[in-house]
N, C-alpha and C positions, 0 to 999 in steps of 0.2 A: 738107110743111115738116114734121118732127116731133114729135110733143109728147109731155109724158110728165104724169102724175097724180100730185098730191102727198093721199092722204087718201082716205076714200071722200066725200067732197064733190068729187072729180073737178076739184079747181084744177090747172090746167094751165099747165105751164112749158116752157121749153125745155128740149132733150135736156141742153145741160151748162150750169151755171151757171157764175156768177163769185164765187169767193171774195174778200173784200175786205179781210180781218184784215193780208196784206205792207203795205198800202199806210202802216198807221200803229201796226202793234205785231207784235211777237214775231222779226221781221226785221230786217233790217243798218240800223239805223236813217240811217246817211251816205248809203242809197241814199233813202229816201222823202222824195219829192216831190208836194207838194201838184198843182200843174200837172199833170204827169204822170200822176197818179192820176187825176184829172178826165177827161184821154184816154184813160187805161185803159179807164173804167167807159163814156163815148160809143162808143169802140170797139167796146165788146162787146156793146152795143145796136143798134151800126151792124152788127154782123157777121151779124144774121139778116137771112137773104134772101141774105146776100153769100158768105158763107165756110162755107155750110151750115146747118142748123136755126138755129145760132147760140143768142144767150142773152137769156134774160129772168129767171131768178132773181139777185140779187143780196143775198148771204148778209153779214150784218155782226154786232156786237154792241154794247152798250152801253160793255161794258169795253174795247174795242179803243181804243187811245190813252191813257186813258179816253175817252169821248165824241167823240173828234174825227172817228172812222171814219164816225160816224154823222152828221157835221155835214157831213163831205165827200161823202157821197151825195145828203144832203139839197139840195147845189147842183144836182144833176143831177136829181135827182125833182122839183125844181121845176117844170123844163121838161118833163120826159120819165115824168110819174107812170104816166102810160097804157101806157107801154110794159114796165113794168119790174114784175115779182114779187117782193115786198119781204121779205125773212127776217131777225129781228133776236133777240136775246137778252135775258135778265133772270137774276139770282139770282147776280151775282157780282160783289164790291164788289174795287175794286184799292186798295191802300194801298201808302207806300213802299216797302214790301220784303215784301210779303205778299198774297193773294188769300184773301176770305173769302167763305163762301156767306152768301146773305139771302135764305131763301124766308118772311118774313112777309108776309100778306097785302096790310098796309097800303103794304108800302117796293115789292111788285110792281105794286101799281097807281099809285103813284108814277111810278116807273120805267118804265112804259107810257107814259104822260104827257108824261115828259120826251123818251121817244123820238120817239114823234110829233112834239115843237117840233122837235128836232134832224133831223128827216129830212123837216120839210116835207110832211106827210100825214095825211090825215082817220083811215086806216086801215093797221095793218098784216097782209100777207098772213099771213104766217106766226110766230108769236110764240113762240119756244121758249125753255127752260127751263135755262139751260147748267148748273147742277149742283143737285144737292137739297141744301136745309141740313138737317145733323143734328140742328138745334135744332126743326125744325119737321116735323111730320107731313105729307109730300108731299100725301097729301089736300088740307090745307087749302093749301098753295101754289097746287094744281091748280083748287080752287076757284074762286081770288079770279083766275085765267086764264081760267076757264071764263065767269067775271061780265065780264071784258072782251070776250067775242065776244058775249055777252047784249046788251052796250052800246052794240055794234059799231063798237067800238076796234080787235078783231083779228077775222082769218076765219077763223084755224085755229091748231091749237095743237101743238107738238112738244117734242122731250125730245131733247136732249144725252146720248149713252151716255158712262158715267165712263170714265174713259182708263184704260190700261195700268197707268202708275205706281200708281191708288188701286187699281185690284184687286189687284196683287201686296201691296201692302200688307194687305190685306184677307183675303187668300186666300195664307198664305204659304205655299212646299213645293208650289203647283202651278203650275208654271211653263206658259203655256201651254194650260189646263185650264181652260173653266170662265170664259175672258176677259169673258164679258158677261152672267152670270148675274145680276148685280147690277142692270145694267141692265134685264133681263127684270123683273127682280121690283119693279121700281120701275115699270115699265109697266103689267105687269100690276094695280098698285094704282089708277095712276092712270085708267087705262080704264075700271075702276067708276066715277068720277067724271065724264068728259066724255072723248068721243074723242080719241083720239091721231090725229094725222093725220099727221107724220112723225115719224122716227128719225135724229138725225145722228150718224154715228160714223164712224172710220177706217176706209177701204178701198182696197187698192191692191194690185197684183202683191208689192209685198213686206212686205203687211200684210194680208192677206187673211182674218184671223182672223174678223170678221164672215158669213162665208160658212155657218160652223160651226153658228151659231144664232139670232143674231141678225138678218139678212135672214130666214130662214124664218120666224122670227117675224111678221114685217111682212109678207112675201107671205101669208102665211095668214090673214091679217086685213085687207087691202087698204090698208096701210100703205106711203106712201112711204119711202123712203131715201136721205139727203142723204150721199154719199161725201165725207165729210172727208180731206182730204190724200190726193189720188187720185195725184199725182207724187211719192210719198215725199219731200214737204218738198224739193222739185225735185234729189231725184237721180236719178230714174226720166226725167227729161230728156236726159242724158247731156251737160250742158252744165258740170257740177261738177269738179273736179280733185280727185283725192287728195291731202291734205296742202296745200290751198289756203288753209285757217283763216279763219275767222267772227270777226265783230266781238262783242266781251264781251256787246252788246245781243241777238244772234241766238241764239235757241233753239238753234240746230244745232251751238253752241260749247259743249254741256252733252250732247249727244244723243250717245249710245254708238255708233249707226250713222254718226257723222258723224267718227270719229277717222280719222285718214292709214292707219291699218291697218284699220279697216271697211271704208271706203269701196273702199281697192285691194282687197279679199278680196270685198265684192260686184259687183266689175264685171262679172260675167257675167251678170246681170242686164239691165243696161245693154246688154251685147252682143248678147244675144239678143233685146232689143226691137229693137236698130238694125238687127239683120238680117231681122225682120219687115217693119220700116218699109222696108226699100229694097225689097222687093219689090213695096209699095204704093206707091211713091213717095210716102209720110210723115215723119213724125218719131218719135224714141221716145215723147216725151211723147204725142202723138196716139194712137200704138199704146196705151201706156199708159193712156190715158183710154177707148179704144175697147175696152180688156178689163173695163173698168169698168161701160161700157152695156152689154155683152150678157152681166152677171148678171142683167138682167132689167128687165121694164120698168115698176116703179117706181123703178129707184135712178138717181138724178141726179147725178154727180159736180161738186162745188164747187172746180176746182183755183183757188187763188189765183195772183193776178199783180199786178206792178207796173208794165207796160209795155204800150202799146197791143198791139205785135205777139205776146206773147204771150197777150192775152186773144182777139187773132183767131186765132192759131194752135190754140186751143186749141178753141175754137168750130170748128174746119173736123174736130175729131174726130167730132162728128155723124154725118159725112158716110163715113164709116170703117168697113167691113164685114169685122170677120175673119173667115177661113173656120174649117172643123173643124181645116185642117190648124195655121195660125195659132195657134188656143187650146190644142192639144195640145201646139203647139211652147214656148208661154206655160208651158203645165201642169208641163213637163219640167224647165224652168230649176230652178237651187240654190234653196232657200229662202235668205231674208235671214239673215246673220248678224248679231248682235247685238242690245240688245235695250234696252228702260229697265230693266233690273234694276240 
């Protein structure tokens, strides 16, 4: 049964994780069902030993909902805590029409205590800083998080990468270049305070930018890499139809790659993944996840799922071994069109 490590502390997780965000945040609200989400988390944990190496890492954040995502996971962890590696995040506050960062040490400590209560656990395996607060030196925020480790409330610390939109606001005129420069600078600073065990950033067949500098930074230092959105917000599964439309509360309704025109233009990516999948008796989603897994032993994809069948299918990707020919074919696929610009 394959295991991957998170950070120098060699915290072990399954090869594929479960991103719990879609169960209560950012995706189609009308399809979010608490009971179905509970079944999904249980199915992911049950997939260990059934559909391949399976799932142990459950990824959430206090802002998802807000708060309801952690409460949902707490209902599962109350019964199955020993089977799960729990990752949650702090640092972002959700208002009615806005999201703001809060990195004040006192707030971070209160947020951790609140997450522990909602998750119904005594310890968070990986506590991540969702975003740095521009009003607070990141060293102060990270120092408070380190104190949580010393207090036994947290086992390890992680940092989420600054998103593409933020990078392009701060570095206009440099499309595609230095996408993760700011994140790496933040990592270098916090590393002087307390070791970074994991970095979470987008990585997929249609968003491979982390391979340029961020993943090499992690590999050189033994830092785990959690690959967010490894299925391209669902596009790489091949289950979405160009022009199908999205509900207003779905992030894809405002994402430039999910206009009817761009979804049609990027179909060659799905066609290529499906071609590889057919050779292996797999699905395009499993090939997309296997590609992420092939990027290194410290890489753990955390695909989101709202339904049990998708969680089990995703877990099965850990048993898929892409050949050199497969990887070369995927590398030759056209780059995705559209961006956050």
